[in-house]
C-alpha positions in Angstrom: 195.8 208.3 -31.1 192.8 205.9 -30.9 189.1 207.3 -30.7 188.7 205.1 -27.2 191.9 206.8 -25.7 190.4 210.3 -26.9 187.3 209.2 -25.3 189.0 208.5 -21.9 190.9 211.7 -22.0 187.9 213.8 -22.7 186.0 212.1 -19.8 188.7 212.8 -17.3 189.2 216.3 -18.2 185.7 216.9 -17.5 185.6 214.8 -14.2 183.1 212.2 -15.9 182.9 208.4 -14.7 184.9 206.2 -17.3 183.1 204.4 -20.0 182.9 200.5 -19.1 181.4 199.7 -22.7 184.0 198.7 -25.7 183.6 198.9 -29.1 184.9 198.5 -32.6 184.0 200.6 -35.4 184.3 199.5 -39.0 183.3 201.1 -42.2 182.0 204.5 -42.9 178.2 205.6 -43.6 174.8 205.6 -42.1 175.6 204.1 -38.2 174.4 200.8 -37.2 175.1 199.9 -33.5 174.8 196.3 -32.6 174.4 195.0 -29.2 174.9 191.2 -28.2 173.0 189.4 -25.8 173.5 188.2 -22.1 176.6 186.3 -21.4 178.0 186.2 -24.7 180.1 188.9 -26.4 180.4 191.3 -29.7 181.9 188.1 -31.5 178.1 187.0 -32.2 178.1 189.6 -34.8 181.3 188.6 -36.6 179.2 187.4 -39.6 177.6 190.8 -40.0 180.3 193.4 -39.2 182.2 193.0 -42.5 178.9 192.6 -44.5 177.7 195.9 -43.4 180.9 197.7 -43.5 181.3 196.7 -47.2 177.5 198.0 -47.9 178.5 201.4 -46.8 177.5 201.4 -43.3 179.5 202.5 -40.1 179.0 199.5 -38.1 179.6 199.9 -34.2 179.9 196.5 -32.4 179.9 197.1 -28.8 180.9 194.8 -25.9 178.8 195.4 -22.9 180.3 196.0 -19.5 181.1 192.6 -17.5 180.9 190.7 -20.7 184.2 189.3 -22.1 187.1 191.5 -21.2 185.1 194.6 -20.5 185.2 196.2 -17.2 182.1 196.1 -14.8 180.2 198.9 -13.8 180.4 200.1 -10.3 176.9 198.9 -9.4 175.6 196.0 -7.1 173.0 194.7 -9.3 172.5 195.8 -13.0 169.5 197.1 -14.6 168.8 197.4 -18.5 168.8 201.2 -18.0 172.6 200.9 -16.8 173.5 199.5 -19.9 171.5 201.8 -22.0 173.4 204.7 -20.2 176.5 203.4 -21.2 175.3 203.3 -24.7 174.3 207.0 -24.5 177.5 208.1 -23.2 179.3 206.2 -26.1 177.1 207.9 -28.9 177.3 211.2 -27.2 181.4 210.9 -27.4 181.4 209.7 -30.8 179.0 212.6 -31.9 176.3 210.4 -33.4 172.9 212.1 -32.9 171.0 208.9 -33.9 171.5 205.5 -35.6 169.8 202.0 -36.2 170.2 199.6 -33.2 170.4 195.9 -33.6 169.8 193.8 -30.7 170.0 190.2 -29.4 168.1 188.9 -26.6 169.4 191.3 -23.7 170.7 193.5 -26.6 167.3 193.7 -27.8 166.2 194.9 -24.3 168.6 197.6 -24.4 167.5 198.6 -27.8 164.2 198.8 -26.8 164.9 200.9 -23.4 166.9 203.0 -25.4 164.1 203.6 -28.2 161.6 204.4 -25.4 163.9 207.1 -23.6 165.3 208.5 -26.7 162.9 208.5 -29.7 164.6 211.3 -31.3 167.9 209.6 -31.4 166.4 206.3 -32.7 166.2 205.5 -36.6 164.8 202.2 -35.9 165.5 198.9 -33.8 165.9 195.5 -34.7 165.4 192.9 -32.2 166.5 189.5 -32.4 165.2 186.7 -30.0 163.3 189.7 -28.6 161.9 189.8 -25.0 159.2 192.6 -24.4 158.8 191.9 -20.7 159.9 189.4 -18.2 156.3 189.5 -17.0 154.1 190.0 -20.2 152.0 186.6 -19.6 150.3 185.2 -16.6 153.0 182.2 -16.8 155.9 184.6 -16.8 154.6 186.6 -13.9 154.1 183.1 -12.1 157.8 182.0 -12.8 159.5 185.5 -12.0 157.4 186.6 -9.0 156.6 183.1 -7.3 158.5 180.1 -8.8 161.8 181.7 -9.4 162.0 185.1 -7.7 165.1 187.4 -8.0 166.5 186.7 -4.7 166.4 182.6 -5.3 167.9 183.3 -8.9 170.7 185.5 -7.7 171.6 183.0 -5.0 171.7 180.2 -7.0 173.9 181.9 -9.8 176.1 183.5 -7.3 177.0 179.9 -6.2 178.0 178.5 -9.5 181.0 178.9 -11.5 181.2 180.0 -15.2 181.5 176.0 -16.0 178.8 175.1 -14.0 176.5 178.2 -15.3 177.4 177.0 -18.9 176.2 173.2 -18.1 173.2 174.3 -16.3 172.2 176.8 -19.0 172.6 174.6 -21.9 170.7 171.9 -19.8 167.7 174.0 -19.4 167.5 175.2 -23.1 167.8 171.3 -24.2 165.1 170.5 -21.9 162.7 173.4 -23.2 163.5 172.9 -26.9 166.4 170.6 -27.4 169.6 171.5 -29.2 167.7 173.5 -31.9 166.9 176.2 -29.5 170.3 177.8 -29.5 171.3 177.1 -32.9 173.4 174.6 -35.0 176.4 172.8 -33.7 178.6 175.6 -34.8 176.6 178.4 -33.1 176.2 176.3 -30.0 179.9 175.9 -29.8 180.4 179.5 -30.3 178.0 180.4 -27.6 180.0 178.1 -25.1 183.2 179.8 -26.1 181.7 183.1 -25.5 180.2 182.4 -22.2 183.3 181.0 -20.9 185.0 184.5 -21.0 182.8 185.5 -18.3 183.9 186.2 -14.6 181.7 184.2 -12.3 180.8 186.9 -10.1 179.5 188.9 -12.9 176.8 186.3 -13.8 174.1 187.0 -11.2 174.6 191.0 -11.6 173.8 190.5 -15.4 171.0 188.0 -14.6 169.4 190.8 -12.4 169.1 193.0 -15.4 167.4 190.4 -17.4 164.9 189.3 -14.6 163.9 192.9 -13.8 163.0 194.0 -17.5 159.6 195.1 -17.8 157.8 196.6 -21.0 158.9 199.8 -22.6 156.7 202.4 -24.1 157.8 202.0 -28.0 154.8 204.5 -28.8 157.1 207.2 -27.6 158.3 207.6 -31.2 157.5 206.5 -34.9 160.6 204.8 -35.9 160.4 201.4 -37.6 160.7 198.0 -36.1 162.1 194.7 -37.3 161.4 191.5 -35.2 163.5 188.7 -36.5 163.4 185.2 -34.7 164.6 181.9 -35.6 162.3 179.2 -36.4 163.3 176.9 -33.4 163.5 179.8 -31.1 161.0 179.4 -27.8 157.6 179.8 -28.4 157.6 182.7 -25.8 159.9 184.6 -27.8 157.7 184.2 -30.7 154.9 185.2 -28.5 156.5 188.6 -27.6 157.5 189.3 -31.3 153.7 189.0 -32.2 152.6 191.0 -29.2 154.8 194.0 -30.4 153.6 193.6 -33.8 149.9 193.7 -32.5 150.8 196.9 -30.6 152.6 198.7 -33.6 150.9 197.2 -36.5 152.0 199.9 -38.9 155.6 200.4 -37.9 156.5 196.7 -36.8 157.6 193.7 -39.0 158.2 190.1 -37.9 160.2 187.9 -39.6 161.4 184.2 -39.0 164.6 182.7 -40.5 164.2 178.9 -41.1 166.0 176.3 -39.7 167.8 178.7 -37.2 167.6 179.1 -33.5 168.1 182.0 -31.0 171.2 183.4 -32.4 169.7 183.1 -35.9 172.1 185.7 -37.2 175.1 183.5 -36.7 173.0 180.2 -37.6 172.0 181.6 -41.0 174.3 184.8 -41.5 173.3 185.0 -45.5 169.6 185.0 -44.7 169.9 187.7 -42.0 172.1 189.8 -43.6 169.9 189.8 -46.9 166.8 190.4 -44.8 168.4 193.4 -42.5 170.0 195.0 -45.5 166.5 195.2 -47.5 165.0 196.6 -44.5 167.5 199.1 -43.9 167.2 200.0 -47.8 163.5 200.5 -47.5 163.8 202.9 -44.6 163.8 206.8 -45.7 167.2 207.8 -44.9 168.2 211.5 -44.9 171.5 213.4 -44.6 170.4 214.1 -40.7 170.8 210.2 -40.0 174.7 210.2 -40.6 177.2 211.1 -38.1 177.4 214.5 -37.3 180.5 216.4 -36.3 179.4 220.1 -35.9 176.1 219.7 -33.8 175.7 219.3 -30.2 174.0 216.0 -29.7 174.8 215.6 -26.1 172.0 214.0 -24.4 170.4 215.2 -21.0 171.7 212.4 -19.5 175.1 213.2 -19.9 174.5 217.0 -19.5 173.4 216.1 -15.8 176.6 214.2 -15.7 178.8 217.5 -16.4 176.6 219.5 -13.8 176.6 217.0 -11.3 179.7 214.7 -11.9 179.7 213.1 -8.6 176.3 211.6 -9.2 
């Protein structure tokens, strides 16, 4: 029986809501959990999964709800917390007490949210194309609150087909930074292919999570932070990375990958993989960081579900 089938049966037995997150596990060793960005899929990590599995890591590559062929959550509008709750439940049932999170774009928001809420279960966070808050600067506050408020954004995205959404997204990114923003030709085509799997009705629900993301309390723990941006990523993204480093100078490190864009891990996998591997090897790994099978690592979030299954 597959692990995912076992998890489904276990949750059914305890009258818990089903997991909408999907995942693949590759390799053995210290757990690394990879989280993709908004509208794309777990395929964005296909150039990392075999590499780190071969280097003695247990790679958990997740597909978020409403992305690809993953089922949606039963929520009218998503928040980053909702995606994080799915990750928490997955780790609980895989009996993983703590791990390193590697997140791209929306995935970086989820990684920050998890680390702020569960610092004791966070061994480190790696943030690619990171956003610290959708209202970090005055310009961003003006755009999200006045020029492009949530109600207007959801009305617009609710009226677009997936094909129209792809066209609009690529047009806006080209206008801001040119083709290099998203990455090289191969990367841009991969992103188009991944977005094309999106269902029209899920576009605005996912955007709601991005639009409402705010600054997280990363001072709640002492885990190391690695920020990685492509050279041609948005200046706003680079500013957010520098902001986190300024606020956590002894724990955070900022690296740029030359000649790459937002999905720098896909643009230049050799450079990114070597950078991440070196950072992981610098960390003070202990046996406590490994996957566990004999301890109770159930989070307070899931204990509350078991006590109040209808919530």
